[in-house]
C-alpha positions, 0 to 999 in steps of 0.5 A: 534505491529504496529509503525509509518513508518520512512520517507517517509510518502508519496509515489507517482507513477503509477499503473502498471501490476503485476504478478496477484498473488494477485487476485488469492489469493483473494487480488487483488493489485495495483502494484505501479511503484514509481516515480524516486527518491522516497524514498521507506520505508523499506520492510514491511507490512503497513497500509495506504491511497491510493489517486487516483490523477485523481479523488481524490477518496481515498481508505483504503489500506494495502501496501506490500513493499518487494520482494514477498519472498513466491513466488520468490527468487529475490531481486527486491522490489515491492510496492503493495497495496490491496484496502479494498473497491474496486477491480477496476483496475486502470492501468496507473493512478497516485496514492499517498500512505500515510503511517499510520503505519507499521504492520509487517515485510515481511516474507516468508510463508511456503504456499500460505494458510499461506500467505492468513491467514496472509493477512486477519489479516493484513487487519483487523489490517490496518482497525483499524489503519486507523480508529484511530485518527492518521489514520484520521490525515494522511487522513486529510493531504493526502486530503489537499495535494491533493487539493493544486493547482500545483505550477507554 
């Protein structure tokens, strides 16, 4: 069952290179290096919007926060987002992630095939959440925040 995420509802950072596993699985992800001091939500799979700061383009996304337990035994937490509507590579760009809802816990799968099947379900759930009234309200807030002039 999806629920609204605890704080924060918004996270900013730069897109950096990752291990490249997502592309090989059919889910290329943008790996986000969160800005220093950012409050990263607890490890889970989330639905959210991705705002590219340089262009203002917004993408629908499924966000994974966790240690990639299916592939490694590290405690290092990664923030990755699969953009549903583009496979563009935007390394070095600054983005904002606007969280709509938590979809499920991050878990270790028995195989990469099991992970891919779960990812497909996550994307379908994310699409429904983004299309919901709450998802549209979060999008409106993200667009309004992006359009605000920077403080002097």
